[in-house]
N, C-alpha and C positions, 0 to 999 in steps of 0.2 A: 523494326524499335518502334512507335505506337503502339501496337497490340499484345506489347510486352510478351511474346511467345513461350519463352522459357518459364515463365510461371504459371501461364495454362499447362505448358507440360509437366511442372510438378505436380500442379494439383491434381491433372490424371492418375498421375503414378499412385501418389499419395493417396487418392480416392479409391483405386485400384487395390491398394497394399491395406485397405482398411476394409473391406471387403473379403481379401483374399482371409486375412487371420477373423474376421467375425464375419459371416455372410448380413446377418443383421443386421449390424450397427447402424446405418445410418436408417435404418427402417424404425428404427427404435427412436434414434435421435430426433426424426422427425416429429411424430407422436407425442414427445415428454421432454420437459426442461424441470429437474429438479434436484438442483446443485443445493447440497449443503452447506457451503463456502459463499464468500461472500471477498474480493479480494478490491482492497484499493491500493493500486499498484503507482510507479512511478511509467511515463509514457516511453522511457529509454527501450530500445528495440534489444537489449542484450539481456534484460527481463521478461522472459515470454513466460507471461504467471503460469498459464496451463502444466508448463514443461516441466518446471522446476519443480514444482510437486510431484510429477507422476501422474496429471489426473488427464481424462478423458474431455474434448469437448460433450458440454453439457451437464458438467460433473464441479464446475467452479464460475460464478456470476464473475463478471469484471470492468472494474474503472480503471484508466487509467489517465494521470494528467502529469505535465513537470510537477517533479520533485513531490506526487503522492499528495500532495496538499490536499483538504477536506476545510472548504470553507463555505461559510454561511448564506452567503450570498449567491453561491454555486448552485443554480437551481438545475443544470446537469448534473452534477455530483448527487444533489439531497433527492433528485425523481430517481435514480439509479439507485439509491438507497434506502429508499419506500416501497419502489418497487421490490427490491430484493427482500425484506423485510415484512413487509406488509403480503407482497402475493402468493411470492416465491417458499418465503418462511423458513429462509435461512438462518440455522441456529448460531454461527459464527461468522462473523465481520474482522479481515484482516486487513490491516496496515502494515504494507511492507516497504521499505524503505530498499537502496541499495548504498556500499561505501564507492564513491569514486562518483556520486551524483553531481552530471555540470548544474544541472540549476541550483541545489547546496550549493558546490561553488562561486556559483556567477552572486549570488545573494552574500554570502560570508566575504568576500572580496571585491565587490562591488564591479563586477564585470556590468560593460556595456552589453548589453545583448537584443536591442531595440523593443521592439513591444512586449516582450516576455520580463522587461523588465517592472511592468504592471504589475503581474500576476507574482513576481518572487517577493513583491514587496508584503506578501503576507510571511512570506518565509524572514525576510530580513525581519519581524517583528519576534520571529522565534530566535532570532538572532543577538536581538537587543534585549531582550526576555534574560538569556541566558550568557550575554557579556562577560559578567564575573569568572563563569568557571570556562569559558573557553578562551578568556586571556590566560590562563593559566599553562596552557596547552603552549608551548614552542612553535612545534614542528607544524607547516602551514598543513599536511596530510593528515596528521593529526588533529588540528583542528574542524577540518573538514569531519573526519570519519565521526567524530564526537558528535555534530550537527549533525549529520545522517542521523544519528540515533534520538538524539533530540528534537529533531523535527518529528520523526516516529512515535514518539510520547506523545507530545503536542496533538497531533492528527489523531491519535485515540483518543485527547479529552475529549477533542472537537467533535467525534464520533460521537461521544457519550453524551454530550453535551446538547445533540441533533434536539429536537419535540419528535422525532421519526424514532430513535430508540427510548426515550425516555417515556413516551406514550408508553413501547413496546416493552417496557420492562415492568410499568406499572399494571397494566393489564399481565402479568405472570405470562408472559409467553416468554420464552428462553431463548435468549440472543446473549452472545458475549463477546468483545470485543478485544481483539490480538495485538498486540506490538512485533512484528520482526525484521529482520533487515539480511539482508541480501550479500554477501560476498561475490564479488565477480572475479577474485582473483582462486577462487575455489568452486565456484558454484552450490555453497551450503547455506543453506536458512540459519540463522543463530536466532531465537526465544528472547524476547529485550523483558522478560517476567513480568509483563503489563497485560494481564488478563482481564478483564473486568464484565460479570455478572450481572451488575444491580447498581441502581444511584449510588446507595451506599457505597461500596469499594471505590467511587472514582476517586476520590481525594488521596484517601490511605493508600491506593496505590500507586497514583502517581507522586504521593511526596516517598514512597520510600524507593520506589526508581530513579526520581532525580537525587537522589542520597547516594544511594547505590554507585550513579556515574560520576557525580562530585567524588567520594570517596575514591573510586578507580584513578579517576585524575590527580587526586592527591595523594598516591602511592606512587605513581609511573615516576 
């Protein structure tokens, strides 16, 4: 029990299958890390970054935390972002949320979740900013889904506002920041139509995306 033998056996079978399909897989993997994508996602166990986009290890650089937040005092996230952009030279930063996010639900409905509440204060700021739009939706599920989307948009903005991304753009480095959301119900990704490639695009894309989401609420 203490050694979790089942997981070691699954690891052995996985490694053997990889070599069977591609004998040089691990040799290449051990000598090179050259991903073109950096994924900032939720720590939820149902949202495995590599698998849902069909990429092998080494093709996607990943950072995950509760509710896929990008906080400007979080040196963990910022350090991974800095490494991805300045060292690995990724060209795409993807912030990916998901519907049914427990962190989003806890922040929206003020659930008591212990220590994690301190982290989710950042998400409650998103609730406060967009409270008028959220209040227009009667369904708790509908409000939660919208907040999942709004949170992605706000975290995309937070990525774009970091000194790391702004400096990369200032130096002419090709970096695009994208906002996506994942559905647990069908396994599909959806583009929230916020993809920013330079500082000048940040506010226009932000305003356009929020207007689109608000318009959808008004017609629902």
